[in-house]
C-alpha positions in Angstrom: -149.4 -107.1 108.2 -146.8 -104.9 109.9 -146.5 -104.7 113.7 -148.0 -101.1 113.7 -150.9 -101.9 111.4 -154.4 -102.0 113.0 -156.9 -104.8 113.4 -159.9 -103.6 115.0 -162.1 -106.6 116.0 -163.7 -105.9 112.8 -163.8 -109.8 111.3 -160.6 -109.0 109.6 -159.2 -112.2 108.3 -155.3 -112.6 108.1 -153.5 -115.8 108.7 -149.7 -116.0 108.3 -147.9 -118.5 106.4 -148.2 -122.2 107.5 -151.6 -121.5 109.6 -154.9 -122.6 108.1 -157.6 -119.8 107.8 -161.0 -120.4 108.3 -162.7 -120.2 104.6 -164.3 -116.9 104.1 -168.0 -116.6 102.5 -168.2 -115.9 98.9 -169.1 -112.2 97.9 -170.6 -111.0 95.2 -169.9 -107.2 95.5 -167.0 -105.2 96.1 -164.2 -103.8 93.9 -160.4 -104.8 93.3 -157.7 -102.0 94.3 -154.0 -102.6 94.3 -154.8 -106.6 94.0 -157.2 -106.6 97.0 -160.8 -107.1 97.1 -162.5 -104.5 98.9 -166.2 -104.9 100.3 -166.5 -101.2 100.8 -164.1 -98.9 99.1 -163.3 -95.5 100.7 -160.5 -93.6 99.6 -158.1 -91.8 101.9 -159.6 -88.3 102.8 -163.1 -89.7 102.3 -165.3 -88.3 105.3 -168.0 -90.5 106.5 -171.1 -89.9 108.8 -173.6 -87.0 108.3 -173.9 -85.9 111.8 -171.5 -82.9 113.0 -170.6 -84.7 116.3 -170.3 -87.9 114.5 -168.2 -87.6 111.5 -164.9 -89.4 110.7 -162.3 -89.2 108.1 -160.6 -91.9 106.5 -156.7 -92.1 107.0 -155.8 -95.5 105.4 -157.1 -99.0 104.6 -156.3 -101.9 107.0 -158.0 -105.0 105.8 -161.1 -106.7 104.8 -163.1 -109.5 106.5 -165.6 -112.0 105.3 -168.3 -109.2 105.2 -166.7 -105.9 105.9 -163.7 -103.7 105.1 -161.6 -101.8 108.2 -160.1 -98.5 107.9 -158.1 -96.4 110.1 -159.9 -93.0 111.2 -159.8 -90.0 112.8 -162.4 -87.3 114.2 -163.4 -84.9 110.9 -164.9 -82.3 113.1 -164.5 -80.2 116.2 -167.8 -81.6 117.7 -166.9 -85.1 116.8 -163.6 -84.8 118.8 -165.1 -83.1 121.7 -167.8 -85.9 122.0 -165.3 -88.9 121.2 -161.7 -87.7 121.7 -158.9 -87.2 119.4 -157.6 -90.6 119.3 -157.6 -92.7 116.2 -160.2 -95.2 115.8 -161.0 -98.0 113.5 -164.1 -97.9 111.2 -165.7 -101.2 110.2 -167.8 -101.0 107.2 -170.6 -103.1 106.1 -173.0 -102.6 103.3 -176.6 -103.7 102.0 -179.9 -102.7 101.6 -181.7 -100.5 104.2 -183.5 -103.9 105.4 -179.9 -105.4 105.3 -178.6 -102.7 107.6 -181.2 -103.2 110.2 -179.9 -106.7 110.4 -176.1 -105.7 110.5 -176.9 -102.8 113.2 -177.5 -105.8 115.5 -173.7 -106.2 115.9 -173.5 -102.5 117.7 -176.0 -103.8 120.2 -174.4 -107.1 120.9 -170.9 -105.2 121.6 -172.8 -102.6 123.4 -174.3 -105.2 125.5 -171.0 -106.5 126.8 -168.9 -103.5 127.2 -167.3 -102.3 130.3 -164.2 -104.7 130.6 -160.6 -103.8 129.6 -160.5 -107.2 127.9 -163.5 -106.4 125.7 -162.8 -104.2 122.3 -164.6 -101.1 122.9 -167.5 -99.6 120.8 -167.1 -95.8 120.4 -170.2 -95.5 118.1 -172.2 -96.4 115.1 -174.0 -94.5 112.4 -175.3 -95.0 108.6 -173.8 -93.2 105.8 -173.9 -92.8 102.0 -171.5 -92.0 99.7 -171.5 -89.0 97.2 -172.9 -91.5 94.4 -175.6 -92.6 96.4 -178.9 -90.9 97.9 -180.1 -93.7 100.1 -177.5 -94.5 103.0 -176.3 -98.2 102.1 -173.6 -98.4 104.5 -173.0 -99.2 108.4 -170.3 -98.0 110.2 -168.8 -99.2 113.8 -166.2 -97.0 115.4 -164.1 -99.3 117.4 -160.8 -98.9 119.4 -157.7 -99.1 117.3 -155.8 -102.4 118.0 -152.1 -102.6 117.4 -151.8 -106.2 116.2 -154.0 -109.6 116.5 -152.2 -112.4 118.6 -150.6 -113.9 115.4 -148.6 -110.7 114.7 -147.6 -110.5 118.3 -146.4 -114.1 118.1 -144.3 -113.6 114.9 -142.9 -110.3 116.0 -142.1 -110.6 119.8 -141.9 -114.8 120.4 -143.4 -114.5 123.5 -142.5 -117.4 126.0 -145.2 -119.9 127.3 -145.2 -117.9 130.6 -145.9 -114.7 128.7 -148.6 -116.3 126.5 -150.1 -117.7 129.8 -150.3 -114.0 131.0 -151.8 -112.9 127.6 -154.3 -115.5 127.7 -155.3 -114.8 131.1 -156.5 -111.4 130.0 -158.6 -113.1 127.2 -160.2 -115.6 129.4 -161.0 -112.9 131.9 -162.8 -111.2 128.9 -164.6 -114.2 128.2 -165.6 -114.8 131.9 -167.1 -111.2 131.7 -169.1 -111.8 128.4 -170.5 -115.2 129.8 -171.5 -113.4 133.1 -173.8 -111.2 130.7 -175.4 -114.6 129.4 -173.8 -114.1 126.2 -172.3 -116.6 123.7 -169.5 -115.0 121.6 -169.7 -117.9 118.8 -166.6 -116.8 117.1 -163.6 -117.2 119.2 -160.3 -117.3 117.1 -156.6 -116.0 117.1 -157.7 -113.3 114.5 -160.4 -112.1 116.8 -158.0 -111.6 119.7 -156.5 -108.3 119.7 -153.9 -106.2 121.5 -155.0 -102.8 122.3 -151.9 -101.0 124.0 -150.9 -103.0 127.1 -154.5 -105.0 126.9 -155.3 -108.1 125.2 -159.2 -107.9 124.0 -162.0 -110.1 122.3 -163.4 -108.6 119.4 -166.2 -109.4 116.7 -169.5 -110.0 118.1 -171.1 -110.4 114.9 -172.5 -113.7 115.3 -172.9 -113.6 119.4 -176.4 -114.2 120.8 -177.7 -114.2 123.9 -178.3 -117.5 125.8 -181.5 -119.3 125.9 -183.2 -121.6 128.3 -181.4 -124.4 126.6 -178.2 -123.2 127.3 -177.1 -122.6 124.0 -177.8 -119.5 121.5 -178.8 -119.4 117.9 -176.0 -117.6 116.0 -177.2 -117.7 112.4 -175.6 -119.4 109.6 -172.0 -118.3 109.6 -169.2 -120.1 111.8 -165.7 -120.9 111.9 -165.5 -124.7 111.7 -162.0 -125.1 112.8 -162.8 -124.2 116.2 -166.0 -125.7 116.8 -166.1 -128.7 119.7 -167.2 -132.1 118.7 -170.5 -131.9 120.8 -171.8 -130.0 117.6 -171.5 -133.0 115.3 -175.3 -133.6 115.1 -176.0 -130.2 113.8 -176.2 -129.6 110.2 -175.9 -132.0 107.1 -172.5 -133.4 105.7 -172.8 -133.4 102.1 -170.9 -135.8 99.6 -168.4 -132.8 98.8 -167.3 -132.9 102.4 -168.8 -129.6 103.3 -171.0 -129.6 106.4 -174.3 -127.2 105.5 -176.0 -125.5 108.3 -179.6 -126.3 109.5 -182.4 -124.1 108.4 -182.8 -122.5 112.0 -179.0 -121.9 112.0 -176.0 -123.0 114.1 -176.3 -123.1 117.9 -173.4 -122.4 119.9 -172.6 -122.7 123.6 -170.4 -121.3 126.5 -168.4 -124.4 126.6 -167.9 -124.3 122.8 -166.3 -120.5 123.5 -163.8 -122.4 125.9 -163.1 -125.1 123.4 -162.4 -122.6 120.9 -160.0 -120.7 123.0 -158.3 -123.7 123.7 -157.9 -124.4 120.0 -156.7 -121.0 119.5 -154.2 -121.1 122.2 -152.5 -124.6 120.9 -152.5 -123.0 117.5 -150.6 -119.9 118.5 -148.3 -121.7 120.7 -147.7 -124.3 118.4 -148.2 -123.0 114.8 -150.6 -125.9 114.3 -154.4 -127.1 114.7 -154.8 -129.9 117.1 -155.8 -132.2 114.1 -153.4 -133.1 111.2 -156.0 -131.9 108.5 -155.6 -129.0 106.1 -158.8 -127.8 105.6 -161.4 -126.4 108.4 -163.9 -128.9 107.1 -161.4 -131.7 107.5 -160.3 -130.7 110.9 -163.9 -130.2 112.2 -164.8 -133.9 111.1 -161.6 -135.3 112.7 -162.4 -133.4 116.0 -165.9 -135.2 116.0 -164.3 -138.4 115.5 -162.0 -137.8 118.4 -158.8 -138.0 116.2 -156.9 -135.1 117.8 -154.2 -134.6 120.1 -151.9 -132.0 122.1 -148.5 -131.1 120.7 -146.0 -133.0 123.1 -143.4 -130.1 122.9 -145.5 -128.0 125.2 -144.6 -127.9 128.8 -146.1 -130.2 131.4 -148.4 -127.4 132.7 -149.7 -126.4 129.3 -150.4 -129.8 128.3 -152.3 -130.6 131.1 -154.3 -127.5 130.9 -155.2 -127.9 127.1 -155.9 -131.8 127.8 -158.3 -130.7 130.7 -159.7 -128.1 128.1 -160.0 -130.4 125.2 -161.7 -133.7 126.3 -164.0 -135.4 123.7 -166.6 -136.0 125.9 -168.2 -132.6 127.2 -169.6 -134.5 130.4 -165.9 -135.3 131.5 -164.3 -132.1 130.3 -162.2 -130.6 133.5 -162.4 -127.0 132.5 -165.9 -126.1 131.4 -165.9 -122.2 132.6 -163.9 -119.1 131.8 -163.3 -118.4 135.4 -161.6 -121.8 136.0 -159.6 -121.2 132.7 -158.6 -117.8 133.8 -157.3 -119.1 137.2 -155.5 -121.9 135.7 -153.8 -119.6 133.2 -153.0 -117.2 136.2 -151.1 -120.1 137.9 -149.2 -120.9 134.6 -148.1 -117.1 134.3 -146.7 -117.0 137.6 -142.8 -118.0 137.8 -142.4 -121.0 140.3 -139.5 -119.2 141.9 -142.1 -116.4 143.0 -143.9 -118.8 144.8 -141.3 -119.6 147.5 -140.6 -115.9 148.0 -142.7 -113.6 150.7 -145.3 -111.4 148.7 -146.1 -108.0 150.1 -149.6 -106.6 150.0 -150.3 -105.3 146.5 -146.6 -105.8 145.4 -146.5 -106.1 141.6 -144.3 -109.2 140.4 -143.4 -109.1 136.7 -144.4 -112.4 134.9 -143.2 -111.3 131.4 -141.6 -108.4 129.3 -142.1 -108.0 125.8 -141.4 -105.3 123.0 -144.2 -103.3 122.0 -145.1 -100.1 120.4 -141.3 -99.1 120.8 -142.0 -99.6 124.5 -141.5 -102.4 127.1 -144.7 -104.1 127.8 -144.9 -105.7 131.3 -147.2 -108.2 132.4 -147.4 -108.4 136.3 -149.6 -109.7 139.1 -150.2 -108.3 142.5 -151.3 -111.4 144.4 -151.2 -115.0 143.8 -153.3 -116.3 141.0 -154.6 -112.7 140.8 -155.3 -110.7 137.6 -152.8 -110.3 135.3 -152.1 -106.6 134.2 -150.3 -105.1 131.7 -148.5 -101.6 131.6 -145.9 -99.9 129.4 -142.8 -99.1 131.4 -140.6 -97.3 129.1 -138.1 -97.8 126.3 -136.2 -101.0 125.8 -132.6 -100.8 127.1 -131.0 -100.5 130.7 -134.7 -101.3 132.4 -134.8 -104.1 130.1 -131.7 -105.6 131.3 -132.3 -104.8 134.8 -135.6 -106.5 134.8 -134.3 -109.7 133.3 -131.3 -109.9 135.9 -134.0 -109.5 138.5 -136.3 -112.1 137.2 -133.7 -114.5 135.9 -131.0 -114.2 138.5 -132.0 -112.6 141.7 -135.2 -114.0 142.3 -134.3 -117.3 141.4 -131.6 -117.4 143.8 -133.8 -116.0 146.5 -136.2 -118.6 145.5 -134.0 -121.3 146.1 -132.8 -120.1 149.8 -136.4 -119.9 150.7 -137.1 -123.6 149.3 -134.1 -124.9 151.0 -135.4 -123.3 154.2 -139.0 -124.5 153.6 -137.7 -128.2 153.1 -135.6 -127.9 156.2 -138.7 -126.9 158.0 -141.0 -129.7 156.7 -138.3 -132.1 157.5 -138.0 -131.0 160.9 -141.9 -131.0 161.2 -142.0 -134.6 159.8 -139.7 -135.8 162.5 -141.2 -133.9 165.4 -144.7 -135.4 164.3 -142.9 -138.8 163.9 -141.7 -138.8 167.5 -145.0 -137.3 168.7 -146.7 -140.2 167.2 -144.3 -142.8 168.7 -145.0 -141.2 172.1 -148.5 -141.5 171.7 -148.6 -145.0 170.5 -146.5 -146.1 173.7 -148.7 -144.1 175.9 -152.0 -145.5 174.5 -151.3 -148.9 173.3 -148.1 -150.1 175.2 -148.8 -148.5 178.6 -149.5 -151.7 180.6 -146.6 -153.6 179.0 -144.1 -150.8 179.7 -145.2 -150.8 183.2 -144.8 -154.5 183.6 -141.3 -153.8 182.1 -140.4 -151.3 184.8 -141.7 -153.3 187.7 -139.9 -156.3 187.0 -136.7 -154.3 186.5 -137.2 -152.8 189.8 -137.9 -156.3 191.3 -134.8 -157.7 189.9 -132.7 -154.6 191.0 -134.3 -154.9 194.8 -133.5 -158.7 195.1 -129.7 -158.0 193.7 -129.7 -155.4 196.4 -130.8 -158.2 199.3 -128.3 -160.7 198.2 -125.4 -158.4 198.0 -126.4 -157.1 201.8 -126.5 -160.8 202.7 -123.3 -161.8 201.3 -122.1 -158.7 203.4 -123.4 -159.4 206.6 -122.0 -163.0 205.9 -118.7 -161.7 205.5 -118.8 -159.5 208.4 -120.2 -162.6 210.7 -117.0 -164.5 209.7 -114.6 -161.7 210.0 -115.8 -161.2 213.6 -115.7 -165.2 214.3 -112.1 -164.9 212.7 -111.2 -162.2 215.2 -112.5 -164.0 218.0 -110.4 -167.3 217.0 -107.5 -165.2 216.8 -107.9 -163.5 220.4 -108.4 -167.0 222.0 -105.2 -168.4 220.2 -103.3 -165.5 221.5 -104.5 -166.1 224.8 -103.9 -169.8 224.8 -100.4 -169.4 223.6 -99.9 -166.8 226.5 -101.1 -169.0 229.2 -99.8 -172.5 228.6 -96.0 -172.1 227.1 -93.7 -169.6 228.5 -92.0 -167.8 225.6 -88.4 -168.6 225.3 -85.8 -166.4 223.7 -87.3 -165.5 220.2 -84.8 -165.4 217.1 -84.9 -161.9 216.1 -85.3 -162.5 212.5 -88.9 -164.2 213.0 -90.1 -162.4 215.9 -93.4 -160.5 214.9 -93.2 -161.7 211.3 -96.5 -161.9 209.1 -97.4 -164.5 206.8 -97.6 -162.9 203.3 -100.9 -163.7 201.6 -102.9 -164.5 204.5 -104.4 -161.0 204.9 -107.8 -161.7 203.3 -110.5 -159.3 202.8 -108.7 -156.6 205.1 -108.4 -159.3 208.1 -105.3 -158.9 210.2 -103.0 -162.0 209.5 -101.9 -164.2 212.3 -98.5 -163.6 213.4 -96.0 -166.6 213.8 -95.1 -167.6 217.2 -91.7 -167.4 218.4 -89.5 -170.4 218.2 -89.9 -173.0 220.7 -93.7 -172.6 221.3 -95.9 -175.6 221.1 -99.4 -175.7 219.8 -102.2 -178.3 220.7 -104.2 -180.0 218.0 -104.2 -178.8 214.5 -101.8 -175.7 215.5 -102.3 -172.2 214.2 -101.6 -172.8 210.5 -104.3 -175.6 210.4 -106.9 -173.3 212.2 -106.3 -170.4 210.0 -106.4 -172.6 207.0 -109.6 -174.1 208.1 -111.1 -170.3 208.6 -109.8 -169.4 205.2 -111.7 -172.3 203.3 -114.9 -171.7 205.3 -114.6 -167.9 204.1 -114.0 -169.0 200.2 -116.8 -171.4 200.4 -119.2 -169.0 201.8 -118.2 -166.5 199.1 -118.4 -169.0 196.5 -121.9 -169.9 197.6 -123.1 -166.6 197.7 -121.7 -165.9 194.3 -123.5 -169.1 192.8 -126.7 -168.2 194.6 -126.9 -164.5 193.3 -125.8 -165.8 189.7 -128.5 -168.4 189.5 -131.4 -166.3 191.2 -130.8 -163.4 189.0 -129.4 -164.9 185.8 -126.2 -162.9 186.3 -122.7 -164.1 185.7 -120.9 -165.3 188.7 -117.8 -164.0 188.1 -119.7 -160.3 187.7 -121.5 -161.0 191.2 -117.9 -161.8 192.5 -116.5 -158.7 191.4 -118.9 -156.7 192.6 -118.6 -158.5 196.1 -115.1 -158.3 195.9 -115.4 -154.4 195.3 -117.5 -153.8 198.3 -115.5 -156.0 200.5 -112.4 -154.0 199.5 -114.3 -150.7 200.1 -115.5 -151.7 203.7 -111.9 -152.9 204.5 -110.4 -149.8 203.6 -113.2 -148.0 205.5 -112.8 -149.8 208.6 -110.6 -148.4 211.6 
């Protein structure tokens, strides 16, 4: 089917090479035209419909499904155009006896029951009609939106990326969420029933749909597409020797969780080109699924792999994704580029998640808020706009996002460091407050005792200096009173002894020649004073060292510094 061919949600069956198609029911009527079996034969130009405001002209043949033929049509009368608009539509034709048509007309009622959503193929009208050769109406027609292509065609033509497929299937999941909210089970979700109508991706073909019953399941009749059915239905029907599972007398029963499973299998088939099993027929595929012998393709990205595995858990009680709402949210997350998550998002600011060529224009998928609905819109012809958009999404946004991520990482590191420091402070305050206080008090006590020791040594030094001064004065007085000074040698008079000025004390002067000293003499007395002073200093140093666990030489250095300082300050 070409890219501009319409597939109108009619049950039309088309599977491209390499993809497996569900088996079509056998038919006993119809005609072969141009090598194609048509269930309802309408030639171009045929007018169908007897009512003036519901009359349509056939333009071309599109395709055939299991029980129907599909044609492109347009309004044949002004009244029809006034009532339904001038747009071209798709006519899904079914045939049968009047009793059969009553049953077939139920599809129109089912479609009308879920209308009103952008992702549901819209039903325009329906009617019964007969051809010229027949007097009794034996055909039933559904007038539907004219679709541009199904998702198989979209994939073959545009080769969307995984992110683009996430945007496309987000719309499909939104449509399925709407169907389930109406308490309807679709019962036949598959790629050929997922159609693009302009910028929208829609769900079509409600031929087997049914209302949900109190058993949380619905009877959909005798028709189903085995390749897309979940394993929890394995107890239904009877498996014959030929490998074909026959339906139960009351018909197959489907569930809304089964619709989720079917959509997940459809997504896997479109993304990878194959079924989740290795079988070649729908019957074999279904039996392998029931046996749990299936797997998600490893070539998919981690995000897509995880999503499909969450949808395709064999045990329905352990299945992670069980509702269309959860599936839509997960697909919205996959659709949004990672780079956009680090960039500020103004209110209602659209962010393009994918761009595809479609209908000779650009089809842009975008979101207006994180994990919000993905919307589609045509934005013009390919060319400069496409190049600019690609530059924006592939170059500019990633660069800005990287800068934002770097800033966020730095902020996180800073916050973590601040939190760590705050935790340490709180722990010290709560757990170690007593021990910390003891340490501080002990340190203060040691400092106080050191100060007292230094003060004691200083007082002892001052006392010794006073005694030395008193002794020097007495020696001077004794020398003047007992010996008359002879003539002194000029070279020795008033000479100070070098090396005897200790700790700032005035050195004794040599007596003039000829003087006599009593007892030890002046030299012996001076030496005795010096010995006493040194012993006192050594005693103070050793005492301070042992008392405060300090190095005695360090104590001597501090004492010596204090002595020198006081000596310089003395007048």
